[in-house]
C-alpha positions as CSV (number, residue, x, y, z in Angstrom):
1,X,17.7,30.3,1.5
2,X,16.2,30.0,5.0
3,X,13.6,27.7,6.5
4,X,10.4,29.3,7.8
5,X,9.5,28.7,11.4
6,X,6.5,29.6,13.5
7,X,2.7,29.5,12.9
8,X,2.6,31.9,9.9
9,X,4.2,30.2,6.9
10,X,3.6,31.6,3.4
11,X,4.4,31.2,-0.3
12,X,4.7,34.0,-2.8
13,X,6.2,37.5,-2.5
14,X,5.9,39.5,0.7
15,X,7.8,42.8,0.6
16,X,11.4,42.0,-0.3
17,X,11.1,38.3,0.6
18,X,9.8,35.3,-1.4
19,X,8.4,32.3,0.3
20,X,8.1,28.9,-1.3
21,X,7.3,25.3,-0.4
22,X,9.7,22.4,-1.3
23,X,10.0,18.8,0.0
24,X,7.7,19.3,2.9
25,X,9.2,22.5,4.2
26,X,8.7,26.2,3.7
27,X,11.6,28.4,2.7
28,X,12.3,32.0,2.1
29,X,14.8,33.9,0.0
30,X,15.5,37.5,-0.8
31,X,13.7,38.9,-3.8
32,X,15.9,40.4,-6.5
33,X,16.0,44.2,-6.7
34,X,15.6,44.3,-10.5
35,X,14.9,41.7,-13.2
36,X,15.6,42.6,-16.8
37,X,13.3,40.3,-18.8
38,X,13.4,39.8,-22.5
39,X,10.0,39.3,-24.3
40,X,10.7,35.6,-24.6
41,X,11.4,35.4,-20.9
42,X,8.1,37.2,-20.1
43,X,6.2,34.9,-22.3
44,X,7.8,31.8,-20.7
45,X,7.0,33.3,-17.3
46,X,3.3,33.7,-18.2
47,X,3.1,30.1,-19.5
48,X,4.8,28.9,-16.3
49,X,2.2,30.8,-14.3
50,X,-0.6,29.2,-16.2
51,X,0.9,25.8,-15.6
52,X,1.4,26.5,-11.9
53,X,-2.2,27.6,-11.5
54,X,-3.5,24.6,-13.3
55,X,-1.4,22.2,-11.3
56,X,-2.6,23.8,-8.1
57,X,-6.2,23.1,-9.1
58,X,-5.5,19.4,-9.6
59,X,-3.2,19.1,-6.6
60,X,-5.7,20.6,-4.2
61,X,-8.5,18.3,-5.5
62,X,-6.3,15.2,-5.1
63,X,-5.1,16.2,-1.6
64,X,-8.7,17.0,-0.5
65,X,-9.9,13.5,-1.5
66,X,-6.9,11.2,-0.9
67,X,-5.8,10.5,2.7
68,X,-2.8,8.3,1.8
69,X,0.7,9.5,2.3
70,X,2.5,11.3,-0.5
71,X,6.0,12.4,-1.0
72,X,7.1,16.0,-0.8
73,X,8.0,16.3,-4.5
74,X,4.4,15.7,-5.8
75,X,3.6,19.4,-6.2
76,X,6.8,20.2,-8.1
77,X,6.4,17.1,-10.3
78,X,2.8,18.0,-11.2
79,X,3.8,21.6,-12.0
80,X,6.5,20.3,-14.3
81,X,4.1,17.9,-16.0
82,X,1.5,20.7,-16.5
83,X,4.2,22.9,-18.0
84,X,4.7,20.2,-20.6
85,X,1.0,20.2,-21.2
86,X,0.9,24.0,-21.7
87,X,3.9,24.0,-24.0
88,X,2.2,21.3,-26.2
89,X,-0.4,23.9,-27.1
90,X,0.7,25.0,-30.6
91,X,-2.6,26.8,-31.4
92,X,-1.6,29.8,-29.3
93,X,1.6,31.9,-29.1
94,X,4.0,31.7,-26.2
95,X,2.6,33.6,-23.2
96,X,-1.0,32.8,-24.2
97,X,-1.0,29.1,-24.2
98,X,-3.8,27.1,-22.4
99,X,-4.5,23.6,-21.2
100,X,-5.8,21.4,-24.1
101,X,-7.7,18.3,-23.2
102,X,-5.8,16.1,-25.6
103,X,-2.5,17.2,-24.1
104,X,-3.6,16.2,-20.6
105,X,-2.9,12.6,-21.6
106,X,0.7,13.4,-20.7
107,X,-0.4,13.1,-17.0
108,X,-1.2,9.4,-17.4
109,X,0.8,7.2,-15.0
110,X,1.8,10.1,-12.8
111,X,2.2,8.9,-9.2
112,X,0.8,10.8,-6.2
113,X,3.4,8.8,-4.2
114,X,6.7,8.3,-6.1
115,X,7.6,5.4,-3.8
116,X,4.7,3.2,-4.8
117,X,2.9,2.6,-8.1
118,X,-0.4,1.0,-9.3
119,X,0.9,-2.2,-10.8
120,X,-2.1,-3.9,-12.5
121,X,-3.2,-3.0,-16.0
122,X,-6.4,-0.9,-16.1
123,X,-9.1,0.1,-18.6
124,X,-11.4,3.1,-18.4
125,X,-14.7,3.6,-20.3
126,X,-17.4,6.3,-20.2
127,X,-20.9,4.8,-20.3
128,X,-24.1,6.2,-21.9
129,X,-25.3,7.5,-18.6
130,X,-22.1,9.5,-18.0
131,X,-20.7,7.1,-15.4
132,X,-17.1,5.9,-15.6
133,X,-16.2,2.2,-15.5
134,X,-12.7,1.4,-14.3
135,X,-11.5,-2.2,-14.7
136,X,-8.5,-3.5,-12.8
137,X,-7.5,-6.4,-14.9
138,X,-5.1,-8.2,-12.6
139,X,-5.5,-6.9,-9.0
140,X,-3.2,-9.7,-7.7
141,X,-0.2,-7.8,-9.0
142,X,-0.7,-5.2,-6.3
143,X,-0.2,-7.7,-3.5
144,X,3.2,-8.1,-2.0
145,X,4.5,-11.3,-0.4
146,X,3.3,-10.4,3.1
147,X,0.1,-8.5,2.1
148,X,-3.2,-10.3,2.4
149,X,-5.7,-7.5,1.7
150,X,-5.7,-4.5,-0.7
151,X,-8.3,-1.8,-1.0
152,X,-9.1,-0.3,-4.4
153,X,-11.0,2.9,-5.1
154,X,-11.3,5.0,-8.3
155,X,-11.5,8.8,-8.3
156,X,-12.5,11.1,-11.1
157,X,-11.4,14.8,-11.2
158,X,-13.4,17.2,-13.4
159,X,-11.2,20.3,-13.6
160,X,-12.4,23.6,-15.0
161,X,-9.3,25.6,-15.5
162,X,-11.2,28.7,-16.7
163,X,-13.1,28.9,-13.5
164,X,-10.3,27.6,-11.3
165,X,-12.3,24.8,-9.8
166,X,-12.2,21.0,-9.8
167,X,-15.1,18.7,-8.8
168,X,-14.4,15.1,-7.6
169,X,-16.4,11.9,-7.8
170,X,-15.5,8.5,-6.3
171,X,-16.3,4.9,-6.8
172,X,-17.1,2.4,-4.0
173,X,-14.2,1.1,-2.0
174,X,-13.5,-2.6,-2.5
175,X,-11.2,-4.7,-0.3
176,X,-9.9,-7.9,-1.9
177,X,-8.1,-10.9,-0.4
178,X,-5.5,-12.8,-2.4
179,X,-8.2,-15.3,-3.5
180,X,-10.7,-12.7,-4.6
181,X,-8.0,-10.8,-6.5
182,X,-7.6,-13.6,-9.0
183,X,-10.5,-12.1,-11.1
184,X,-10.7,-8.6,-12.7
185,X,-12.3,-5.9,-10.6
186,X,-14.8,-3.4,-12.0
187,X,-15.3,-0.1,-10.2
188,X,-18.0,2.4,-11.1
189,X,-17.8,6.1,-10.6
190,X,-21.5,7.1,-10.6
191,X,-21.2,10.5,-12.2
192,X,-23.3,12.4,-14.8
193,X,-20.6,14.9,-15.3
194,X,-19.7,14.8,-18.9
195,X,-16.7,17.1,-18.6
196,X,-13.1,15.9,-19.2
197,X,-12.2,13.5,-16.4
198,X,-8.8,12.8,-14.9
199,X,-9.1,9.3,-13.5
200,X,-7.0,8.0,-10.6
201,X,-6.8,4.6,-9.0
202,X,-6.1,4.3,-5.3
203,X,-4.5,1.0,-4.0
204,X,-3.7,0.7,-0.4
205,X,-2.4,-2.4,1.5
206,X,-4.3,-3.3,4.6
207,X,-3.6,-5.3,7.7
208,X,-5.7,-6.5,10.6
209,X,-5.4,-4.3,13.7
210,X,-7.7,-5.0,16.7
211,X,-9.9,-7.2,14.5
212,X,-10.3,-4.3,12.0
213,X,-8.8,-3.9,8.6
214,X,-6.8,-0.7,8.4
215,X,-4.5,0.8,5.7
216,X,-0.8,0.4,6.5
217,X,1.2,3.6,7.1
218,X,4.1,2.5,4.9
219,X,4.4,4.8,1.8
220,X,5.8,1.8,-0.2
221,X,2.4,0.1,0.1
222,X,0.1,3.0,-0.7
223,X,-0.3,4.0,-4.3
224,X,-2.4,6.6,-6.1
225,X,-1.8,7.0,-9.9
226,X,-3.4,8.8,-12.7
227,X,-4.5,6.0,-14.9
228,X,-6.4,7.8,-17.7
229,X,-7.7,11.1,-19.0
230,X,-11.2,10.7,-20.5
231,X,-12.3,13.4,-23.0
232,X,-15.5,15.3,-22.4
233,X,-18.7,13.5,-23.5
234,X,-20.4,14.8,-26.7
235,X,-24.1,14.7,-26.8
236,X,-25.8,12.4,-29.3
237,X,-27.1,14.1,-32.4
238,X,-29.8,13.2,-34.9
239,X,-28.7,12.9,-38.6
240,X,-31.4,12.5,-41.3
241,X,-30.6,9.8,-43.9
242,X,-33.4,9.7,-46.5
243,X,-36.7,8.6,-45.0
244,X,-35.1,7.5,-41.7
245,X,-33.2,9.1,-38.9
246,X,-30.0,7.8,-37.6
247,X,-28.7,8.6,-34.1
248,X,-25.0,9.2,-34.0
249,X,-23.3,8.9,-30.6
250,X,-19.9,10.4,-30.1
251,X,-19.1,8.7,-26.8
252,X,-18.3,5.2,-25.7
253,X,-21.0,2.6,-25.1
254,X,-21.5,0.7,-21.9
255,X,-18.6,-1.6,-21.1
256,X,-18.9,-5.2,-22.3
257,X,-17.7,-8.3,-20.3
258,X,-13.9,-8.4,-20.2
259,X,-12.5,-10.6,-23.0
260,X,-8.8,-10.3,-22.5
261,X,-8.3,-7.2,-24.7
262,X,-6.3,-4.5,-22.9
263,X,-6.4,-0.9,-23.9
264,X,-4.7,2.0,-22.1
265,X,-6.7,4.5,-24.1
266,X,-10.2,5.6,-22.7
267,X,-12.9,4.1,-24.9
């Protein structure tokens, strides 16, 4: 194993050399001359490739939207989690498994930065208009002893693993003081995208610098976690019942005022 230097750094196979990225650095190793794979090994390799490609779609979307610091293990941790998602698909044989929306729930509570976590409890709902409502129930839990301001922002990822793309939508950014954080905070992601949504919450500690609030650079004070996976919205349909018609809605109604009930499941 050797560390790559220079301007041209790569991942994947190039000639007789394999390049890969790990813990913030690029490495190379010699490719094996011959690999004798059993059918089970080939199937496992295909499923791993599916998991790796799916993880890359999500990772690139997060890295393109989040500017906070992360640790170098995020890519590997996400690939490992996506491999568990792929293996949970029992409807297809090994080597042909795909990402199932229900299995994506396994990504919940995954940290973008393993050194910091989103501490408050949260609740996520999809509204009639397609927007996503994210409630931070006790924002004060995110404050440390010497932190006076924390910024919150919600991010929704809408991955399409078939096309290999991922769209993103963000809520407004809200900065709270200790006094303001005593009440629940509601963030709205104004999206009409009814696809499956992976919802993240960004919480970054801020300090005054030259009379301006700026996020601190300490990785222990900047957190981005996946807090929920919201299934795709199903359109309302009309069902006839005798002489009347009843509208059946298969998605969650608009959020009601917070009443103390806490649910980690979307809807």
